[in-house]
Rosetta silent file (secondary structure, phi, psi, omega in degrees, C-alpha in Angstrom):
SEQUENCE: MSTQPAPGSKAPAFKNAPVVGGDYAPGATVSLADLKGRTVVLYFYPKDDTPGCTTQACALRDGWSDVSSRAAVFGVSVDSVEKHRKFIEKHSLPFPLIADPDHQLVDAYGVWVEKSLYGRSYMGTERTTFVIGPDGVVQAVLAKVQPAQHLKKLLAAL
SCORE:     score description
SCORE:     0.000 S_00000001
   1 L     0.000  131.296  178.570  -10.114  -22.785   -1.436 S_00000001
   2 L   -83.975  163.990  176.587   -9.526  -23.521   -5.124 S_00000001
   3 L   -95.695  158.701  179.726   -6.478  -24.994   -6.653 S_00000001
   4 L   -70.906  138.657  175.790   -4.303  -23.223   -9.119 S_00000001
   5 L   -67.188  140.014 -178.644   -5.082  -23.841  -12.794 S_00000001
   6 L   -93.654  160.535  172.491   -2.337  -25.857  -14.448 S_00000001
   7 L   -55.688  134.151 -179.828   -0.827  -25.277  -17.901 S_00000001
   8 L    97.056  -10.233  177.576   -3.203  -26.697  -20.501 S_00000001
   9 L   -94.564  160.754  175.719   -6.323  -25.955  -18.415 S_00000001
  10 E   -68.381  135.038  176.078   -8.893  -23.268  -19.131 S_00000001
  11 L   -69.624  137.407  178.247   -8.160  -20.054  -17.252 S_00000001
  12 L   -60.911  131.929  178.768  -10.781  -19.176  -14.653 S_00000001
  13 L   -74.309  152.734  170.035  -13.059  -16.463  -16.015 S_00000001
  14 L  -143.599  151.376 -175.668  -13.580  -13.202  -14.127 S_00000001
  15 L  -128.639  148.580  168.908  -15.999  -10.320  -14.749 S_00000001
  16 L    47.747   41.800  177.934  -16.120   -6.628  -13.945 S_00000001
  17 E   -80.922  127.445 -179.716  -12.875   -6.535  -11.918 S_00000001
  18 E   -59.984  133.796 -177.315  -11.984   -2.954  -11.000 S_00000001
  19 E  -137.059  146.651  178.694   -8.828   -1.868  -12.864 S_00000001
  20 E  -139.972  147.110  175.024   -6.687    1.269  -12.843 S_00000001
  21 E    95.032  178.947 -177.096   -3.697    2.425  -14.862 S_00000001
  22 L    58.609 -130.130 -179.728   -2.410    1.614  -18.292 S_00000001
  23 L   -91.346    8.093 -174.378   -5.109    2.341  -20.925 S_00000001
  24 E   -96.080  128.796 -179.526   -7.973    2.108  -18.387 S_00000001
  25 L   -76.814  160.827  178.567   -9.886    5.199  -17.380 S_00000001
  26 L   -56.859  137.174  179.274  -10.913    5.833  -13.738 S_00000001
  27 L    84.782    3.295 -177.980  -13.841    3.611  -12.754 S_00000001
  28 L   -73.052  156.419  171.096  -13.063    1.010  -15.489 S_00000001
  29 E  -127.927  164.008  178.387  -13.537   -2.702  -15.084 S_00000001
  30 E  -139.131  144.943  174.150  -12.053   -5.622  -16.994 S_00000001
  31 L  -125.630  154.012 -178.829  -13.211   -9.180  -17.714 S_00000001
  32 H   -61.232  -38.785 -179.376  -11.215  -12.068  -19.058 S_00000001
  33 H   -59.904  -30.136  178.459  -13.694  -12.256  -22.011 S_00000001
  34 H   -63.553  -24.901 -171.307  -12.675   -8.644  -22.960 S_00000001
  35 H  -101.317    2.317 -179.194   -9.146   -9.923  -23.564 S_00000001
  36 L   -53.164  140.046 -176.796   -9.979  -12.889  -25.765 S_00000001
  37 L    88.720   -2.028  178.506   -7.611  -13.258  -28.692 S_00000001
  38 L  -121.103  150.107  168.308   -4.715  -11.756  -26.787 S_00000001
  39 L   -75.573  134.274 -175.482   -2.024  -13.317  -24.644 S_00000001
  40 E  -123.055  135.100  173.866   -2.686  -12.221  -21.053 S_00000001
  41 E  -112.920  122.906  169.365   -0.373  -12.124  -18.063 S_00000001
  42 E  -109.955  110.083  177.117   -1.979  -12.023  -14.631 S_00000001
  43 E  -109.065  119.625 -178.822    0.732  -11.553  -12.015 S_00000001
  44 E   -92.179  131.433  179.573   -0.551  -11.873   -8.482 S_00000001
  45 L  -140.343  157.907 -170.899    1.410  -10.169   -5.756 S_00000001
  46 L   -66.955  -50.589 -169.500    0.875   -9.616   -2.017 S_00000001
  47 L  -159.620  138.737  176.944    0.716   -5.873   -1.437 S_00000001
  48 L   -60.170  144.574  169.444    1.321   -2.495   -3.091 S_00000001
  49 L    60.261   29.937  172.131    4.465   -0.571   -2.162 S_00000001
  50 L  -102.365  162.543 -173.434    6.230   -3.308   -0.177 S_00000001
  51 H   -54.990  -51.607 -177.706    9.882   -4.065   -0.991 S_00000001
  52 H   -67.127  -41.242 -176.910    9.402   -7.318   -2.967 S_00000001
  53 H   -70.791  -33.950  176.588    6.304   -6.131   -4.771 S_00000001
  54 H   -70.402  -41.189  177.253    7.945   -2.826   -5.729 S_00000001
  55 H   -57.741  -47.567 -178.961   11.043   -4.683   -7.034 S_00000001
  56 H   -63.217  -47.401 -179.620    8.799   -6.918   -9.133 S_00000001
  57 H   -62.555  -46.189 -176.862    6.638   -4.028  -10.478 S_00000001
  58 H   -66.020  -33.460  175.170    9.625   -1.816  -11.275 S_00000001
  59 H   -64.487  -41.507  178.075   11.370   -4.646  -13.141 S_00000001
  60 H   -64.545  -40.092  177.470    8.276   -5.040  -15.288 S_00000001
  61 H   -57.938  -48.527 -176.043    8.247   -1.263  -15.821 S_00000001
  62 H   -68.853  -26.503  176.918   11.857   -1.292  -16.887 S_00000001
  63 L  -102.094   20.092 -170.082   11.369   -4.220  -19.280 S_00000001
  64 H   -60.507  -38.124 -178.108    7.981   -2.925  -20.474 S_00000001
  65 H   -63.599  -35.401  178.602    8.920   -2.621  -24.187 S_00000001
  66 H   -73.007  -40.616 -175.789    9.820   -6.326  -24.281 S_00000001
  67 H   -76.256  -46.499 -173.521    6.791   -7.465  -22.289 S_00000001
  68 H   -64.581  -25.866  177.596    4.077   -5.210  -23.731 S_00000001
  69 L   -74.411  -14.869 -176.488    4.832   -6.347  -27.288 S_00000001
  70 L  -110.164  -21.786 -174.637    4.063   -9.920  -26.313 S_00000001
  71 L  -162.777  159.596  168.501    1.120   -9.753  -23.894 S_00000001
  72 E   -85.277  120.267 -173.563   -1.451   -7.673  -22.022 S_00000001
  73 E  -109.270  134.089  176.485   -0.117   -7.517  -18.479 S_00000001
  74 E  -136.030  127.708  169.446   -2.186   -6.962  -15.316 S_00000001
  75 E   -84.975  144.172 -178.721   -0.917   -6.932  -11.743 S_00000001
  76 E  -134.059  127.585  170.367   -3.501   -8.275   -9.275 S_00000001
  77 E  -146.647  171.688 -178.115   -3.655   -7.784   -5.504 S_00000001
  78 L   -83.532    3.520  177.573   -6.329   -7.432   -2.869 S_00000001
  79 L   -67.014  161.686  178.965   -5.445   -3.711   -2.439 S_00000001
  80 L   -75.306  163.577  174.630   -7.985   -1.054   -3.317 S_00000001
  81 H   -56.281  -41.881 -176.995   -8.176    0.932   -6.589 S_00000001
  82 H   -66.850  -41.962  175.868   -6.946    3.988   -4.661 S_00000001
  83 H   -63.775  -40.433  176.069   -3.896    2.181   -3.276 S_00000001
  84 H   -62.030  -44.065 -179.548   -3.148    0.885   -6.752 S_00000001
  85 H   -58.819  -44.991  179.904   -3.432    4.387   -8.202 S_00000001
  86 H   -63.155  -41.635  179.284   -0.943    5.720   -5.681 S_00000001
  87 H   -63.438  -43.739  178.026    1.444    2.765   -6.332 S_00000001
  88 H   -60.671  -47.797 -176.870    1.240    3.401  -10.121 S_00000001
  89 H   -64.806  -46.314 -176.861    1.894    7.111   -9.713 S_00000001
  90 H   -60.374  -35.926 -172.929    4.753    6.708   -7.258 S_00000001
  91 H  -112.841    8.043  179.208    6.655    4.242   -9.426 S_00000001
  92 L    52.499   49.529 -178.937    5.473    5.340  -12.933 S_00000001
  93 L   -76.794  129.298 -178.529    4.061    1.907  -13.705 S_00000001
  94 L   -87.563   -5.690 -174.641    2.888    1.653  -17.354 S_00000001
  95 L  -112.042  155.594 -178.740    0.607   -1.353  -16.860 S_00000001
  96 L   -78.962  153.578  176.220   -2.830   -1.645  -15.182 S_00000001
  97 E  -117.951  133.796  177.753   -3.482   -3.109  -11.786 S_00000001
  98 E   -96.239  130.430  175.037   -6.634   -5.041  -10.885 S_00000001
  99 E   -89.961  124.580 -175.433   -8.115   -4.448   -7.440 S_00000001
 100 L  -128.160   51.529 -177.659   -9.416   -7.654   -5.897 S_00000001
 101 L   -66.581  -18.411  179.811  -10.570   -6.751   -2.354 S_00000001
 102 L   -93.371    1.467  175.268  -13.488   -9.222   -2.673 S_00000001
 103 L    67.527   22.410  179.737  -11.026  -12.041   -3.571 S_00000001
 104 H   -58.164  -48.571 -175.612  -12.784  -12.901   -6.850 S_00000001
 105 H   -81.829  -44.357 -177.462   -9.482  -13.514   -8.639 S_00000001
 106 H   -61.928  -34.896  178.332   -7.168  -14.729   -5.826 S_00000001
 107 H   -72.155  -47.076 -177.869   -9.718  -17.376   -4.938 S_00000001
 108 H   -62.304  -33.254 -178.614  -10.431  -18.419   -8.550 S_00000001
 109 L   -95.674    5.654  173.585   -6.730  -18.758   -9.310 S_00000001
 110 L    67.343   29.709 -177.836   -5.922  -20.537   -6.025 S_00000001
 111 L  -108.701    1.497  174.229   -3.367  -17.965   -4.794 S_00000001
 112 E   -90.243  107.023 -167.138   -5.071  -16.926   -1.560 S_00000001
 113 E  -134.831  162.148  173.597   -3.170  -19.231    0.787 S_00000001
 114 E   -76.610  130.166 -179.329   -2.061  -19.665    4.359 S_00000001
 115 E  -121.462  169.349 -179.969    1.333  -18.049    4.885 S_00000001
 116 E  -141.173  137.215  179.111    3.671  -17.857    7.807 S_00000001
 117 E  -144.342  122.564  178.768    5.954  -15.077    9.045 S_00000001
 118 L    54.735   37.310  176.413    7.915  -15.155   12.273 S_00000001
 119 L    80.896    0.504 -179.807    5.899  -18.153   13.455 S_00000001
 120 E  -104.799  130.867  178.985    2.591  -16.417   12.858 S_00000001
 121 E   -92.572  141.747  177.584    0.109  -17.865   10.350 S_00000001
 122 E  -158.855  166.735  177.685   -2.114  -15.661    8.249 S_00000001
 123 E   -94.244  140.477 -179.462   -3.895  -15.650    4.869 S_00000001
 124 E  -165.635  175.773 -177.121   -2.333  -13.810    1.977 S_00000001
 125 E   -86.773  126.941  174.844   -1.620  -13.758   -1.729 S_00000001
 126 L   -82.953  130.756 -176.525    1.028  -16.113   -3.030 S_00000001
 127 L   -68.503  103.783 -174.844    3.271  -14.410   -5.587 S_00000001
 128 E  -141.943  143.128  178.965    2.303  -16.337   -8.750 S_00000001
 129 E  -122.293  138.274 -178.107    2.046  -15.414  -12.457 S_00000001
 130 E  -120.500  128.916  173.113   -0.260  -16.986  -15.013 S_00000001
 131 E  -105.849  119.911 -176.712    0.327  -16.647  -18.771 S_00000001
 132 E  -111.189  127.214 -178.179   -2.965  -17.183  -20.593 S_00000001
 133 L   -73.077  167.737  179.326   -3.031  -17.802  -24.317 S_00000001
 134 L   -57.313  -22.151  178.064   -5.331  -16.042  -26.837 S_00000001
 135 L   -88.575    1.767  177.958   -7.615  -19.087  -26.580 S_00000001
 136 L    84.101   11.751  178.349   -8.087  -18.637  -22.809 S_00000001
 137 E   -99.516  136.585 -178.796   -5.914  -21.649  -21.925 S_00000001
 138 E   -66.815  123.033 -179.817   -3.183  -21.349  -19.291 S_00000001
 139 E   -95.550  -34.213 -178.312    0.174  -21.614  -21.091 S_00000001
 140 E  -154.354  150.182  174.079    2.491  -21.192  -18.092 S_00000001
 141 E  -127.886  125.285  178.543    2.472  -20.782  -14.320 S_00000001
 142 E  -109.354   97.556 -175.469    5.334  -19.098  -12.538 S_00000001
 143 E   -92.975  139.482  176.842    4.735  -20.119   -8.889 S_00000001
 144 L    48.553   39.560 -178.903    6.435  -18.494   -5.873 S_00000001
 145 L   -68.912  140.978  174.595    8.708  -16.552   -8.197 S_00000001
 146 L   -73.984  135.710 -176.276   11.328  -14.300   -6.647 S_00000001
 147 H   -49.878  -44.297 -175.931   10.628  -10.644   -7.404 S_00000001
 148 H   -72.411  -18.141 -178.969   14.053   -9.978   -8.919 S_00000001
 149 H   -99.980   -5.708 -170.652   13.803  -13.046  -11.207 S_00000001
 150 H   -60.195  -52.997 -177.427   10.228  -12.472  -12.301 S_00000001
 151 H   -54.658  -47.938 -178.983   10.899  -10.465  -15.502 S_00000001
 152 H   -59.471  -46.270 -177.824   13.519  -12.920  -16.804 S_00000001
 153 H   -69.310  -38.125  177.709   11.219  -15.926  -16.148 S_00000001
 154 H   -63.454  -47.077 -179.992    8.194  -14.165  -17.621 S_00000001
 155 H   -62.332  -35.093  177.332   10.010  -13.274  -20.838 S_00000001
 156 H   -67.265  -36.458 -179.608   11.171  -16.897  -21.143 S_00000001
 157 H   -73.308  -28.208 -179.955    7.558  -18.077  -20.704 S_00000001
 158 L   -79.902    0.000    0.000    6.274  -15.609  -23.358 S_00000001
């Protein structure tokens, strides 16, 4: 298991990650290299259409004009492209979601962790956001952020 990149370190590269929504056509992929020269936000979340993840995504949707003028934003979870598509449609999300069922990104960014719920341990995605500068260097990490506080903290980091 990898560790999370810290501010000031080079962001882990990724290639050909399946993406849906935003300006991306069906079947599209995205690589970090494609985004060079732009500020990029990768916000990792546990699962589409769960209460906390929906709160977080809808807050980003509602603050989209403030966020989109400052960065290219991508939500990332281990859900499939199809689940992402349904989540986007159901909640009218204006930003793209990266499907990471093979754990390419969650492993590279150190957010696939052991979690615990009701005394049961399991592996899952830790809710964490990375702000990556135009030079590919991590500018900020918002770790274990509460869904309702995410937008405020993200705007402060941008």
